C-alpha positions in Angstrom: -37.3 148.0 120.5 -35.4 148.0 123.8 -32.1 146.9 122.3 -32.5 149.4 119.5 -32.8 152.2 122.1 -29.7 151.0 123.9 -27.8 150.8 120.7 -28.8 154.4 119.8 -27.7 155.6 123.3 -24.4 153.8 123.0 -23.9 155.2 119.5 -24.5 158.7 120.6 -22.3 158.2 123.6 -19.5 157.1 121.4 -20.0 160.1 119.1 -19.9 162.4 122.1 -16.8 160.8 123.5 -15.1 161.1 120.1 -16.0 164.8 119.8 -14.8 165.4 123.4 -11.5 163.6 122.6 -11.2 165.6 119.4 -11.9 168.9 121.3 -9.3 168.0 124.0 -6.8 167.0 121.4 -7.4 170.2 119.3 -7.2 172.3 122.5 -3.9 170.8 123.4 -2.5 171.4 119.9 -3.7 175.0 119.9 -2.2 175.5 123.4 1.1 173.9 122.4 1.2 176.1 119.3 0.5 179.1 121.4 3.3 178.3 123.8 5.7 177.6 120.9 4.7 180.9 119.2 5.2 182.8 122.4 8.6 181.3 122.9 9.5 182.0 119.3 8.3 185.6 119.6 10.2 186.0 122.9 13.4 184.6 121.3 13.0 186.8 118.3 12.5 189.8 120.5 15.6 188.9 122.5 17.7 188.6 119.3 16.3 191.9 117.9 16.8 193.7 121.3 20.4 192.4 121.5 21.1 193.6 117.9 19.6 197.1 118.7 21.6 197.2 121.9 24.7 196.5 119.9 23.9 199.4 117.5 23.6 201.8 120.5 26.7 200.4 122.2 28.6 200.8 118.9 28.0 204.5 119.1 29.1 204.7 122.7 32.3 202.8 122.0 33.0 204.8 118.8 32.6 208.0 120.9 35.0 206.7 123.5 37.6 205.9 120.9 37.3 209.4 119.4 37.9 211.0 122.8 40.8 208.7 123.5 42.4 209.5 120.1 41.9 213.2 120.5 43.2 213.3 124.0 46.4 211.6 122.9 46.8 213.4 119.5 50.0 215.2 118.8 48.0 217.7 116.7 45.6 218.4 119.5 48.3 219.0 122.0 48.9 222.4 120.4 45.4 223.4 121.4 46.0 222.1 125.0 49.3 224.0 125.3 47.8 227.2 123.9 45.2 227.2 126.6 47.6 226.3 129.4 50.2 228.9 128.3 47.5 231.4 127.2 49.1 231.8 123.8 47.4 232.2 120.4 47.3 229.4 117.9 48.7 230.1 114.5 46.6 229.5 111.3 48.5 226.2 110.5 47.7 224.7 113.9 44.1 225.7 113.7 43.8 224.1 110.3 45.5 220.9 111.5 43.1 220.7 114.5 39.9 221.1 112.5 41.2 218.7 109.9 41.7 216.0 112.5 38.3 216.6 113.9 36.9 216.3 110.4 38.6 212.9 109.9 36.9 211.6 113.0 33.5 212.8 111.7 33.8 211.5 108.1 35.1 208.1 109.3 31.9 207.4 111.3 29.9 206.2 108.3 27.4 209.1 108.7 26.7 208.2 112.4 28.2 211.6 113.4 27.2 215.0 112.2 29.8 217.0 114.1 32.7 216.7 116.6 33.2 219.8 118.8 35.7 220.9 121.4 34.7 223.6 123.8 37.3 225.2 126.1 36.4 226.0 129.7 35.4 229.6 130.2 36.3 230.2 126.5 34.4 231.9 123.7 35.5 229.6 120.9 34.6 226.1 119.8 36.6 223.9 117.4 34.4 222.0 115.0 34.8 219.2 112.4 32.4 220.9 110.0 32.6 224.6 111.0 36.3 225.3 111.8 36.7 227.8 114.6 33.3 228.9 115.9 33.1 232.2 117.7 30.6 232.0 120.6 28.6 234.9 121.7 28.2 233.3 125.1 31.1 232.0 127.3 31.1 228.2 127.4 30.3 226.8 130.8 30.3 223.1 131.4 27.2 221.8 133.0 27.3 220.1 136.4 27.5 216.4 135.3 29.9 213.6 135.7 31.9 212.6 132.5 31.2 210.8 130.3 27.5 211.2 129.5 24.9 210.9 126.8 22.1 213.5 126.4 19.2 213.8 124.0 19.1 217.6 123.4 20.5 220.5 121.5 24.0 222.0 121.9 22.2 225.3 122.8 20.2 223.8 125.6 23.0 221.6 126.9 25.5 224.3 127.3 23.2 227.4 127.5 24.5 228.9 124.2 21.2 230.7 123.5 22.8 233.4 121.4 24.5 231.1 118.9 23.1 231.2 115.4 24.8 228.0 114.2 22.2 225.6 112.7 23.7 222.5 114.3 23.6 224.0 117.7 19.8 224.2 117.6 19.2 220.7 116.2 18.4 217.8 118.4 21.1 215.1 118.7 22.2 212.2 120.7 25.2 214.0 122.3 28.1 212.3 123.9 30.3 214.4 126.1 33.7 213.7 127.8 36.6 215.7 129.2 39.1 217.3 126.9 42.6 216.7 128.3 46.0 215.9 126.8 47.6 212.6 127.9 45.6 212.5 131.1 46.5 216.1 132.0 44.1 218.5 133.6 40.6 218.9 132.2 40.5 222.1 130.2 37.4 221.6 128.0 34.7 219.2 126.7 34.7 217.0 123.6 31.1 216.8 122.3 30.1 214.3 119.6 26.8 214.8 117.9 25.2 211.6 116.7 22.6 211.8 114.0 19.3 210.6 115.4 17.9 209.9 111.9 20.8 207.5 111.1 20.3 205.7 114.4 16.6 205.3 113.6 17.4 203.9 110.1 19.9 201.4 111.5 17.4 200.1 114.0 14.5 200.1 111.5 16.5 197.7 109.3 16.4 195.1 112.1 12.6 195.1 112.5 10.3 192.6 110.7 6.7 193.4 110.0 4.6 193.6 113.1 7.5 194.7 115.3 7.7 198.1 117.0 10.3 199.6 119.2 10.6 202.6 121.5 14.1 203.9 122.3 14.5 205.9 125.5 17.5 207.5 127.3 17.1 208.5 131.0 13.3 208.1 130.6 13.2 210.5 127.7 11.9 209.1 124.4 14.3 209.3 121.5 12.0 207.9 118.9 9.4 205.2 118.2 9.2 202.9 115.2 6.1 200.9 114.4 3.0 200.5 116.6 3.0 200.1 120.4 1.3 196.8 121.3 0.2 195.1 124.6 3.1 192.7 124.3 6.3 194.4 125.3 9.9 193.3 125.7 12.3 195.7 127.5 16.1 195.7 127.0 18.4 198.0 128.9 21.7 198.9 127.4 24.8 198.5 129.5 
């Protein structure tokens, strides 16, 4: 009877030890899988963030190239000289200028809705999609260092509240830089209106199920895709 009781105690002790070992082993496996999944999620987030950063940077570089091309364009020099000499452009020069702006817009693969040139203290704008636009308000450059991005409307950015042009009242990611000719004096502003919807679509293509993203510029939200979760990964564009 005594030996039988000892055997039962030993047997149950072995069972308990086996269950404890299984529990510890299972816990270690679960913990390792958790660490591996977190590392995988972090890595995937880094890759997606880098790809999104590239999409935004692509627009910045594209805008820089447009400004460089326009500021060294033999066609656009006619506009520069007309302002410097205070002479009127003829119809051929105006058509050539707007055609060149149109080429810059259409070559952007739908990233850009409009390329504009505003002349300092002038009442006209030259547009890739609207030709010569007569402004009711005199254009005044805002107090900001070139170049810069803004999430706003052309109306609000430049205080053109009396303009009825549709694109001036629509929200864009707007890139602005100085208009010169071959590094001459600044006599205006080149504004490039990036379509926010196209940017959102390009970024959405990168996201797998379960991923969400919030794009901001200078602490202003541009758009949000997906659901905001407790796990966040932040990436700042250069």
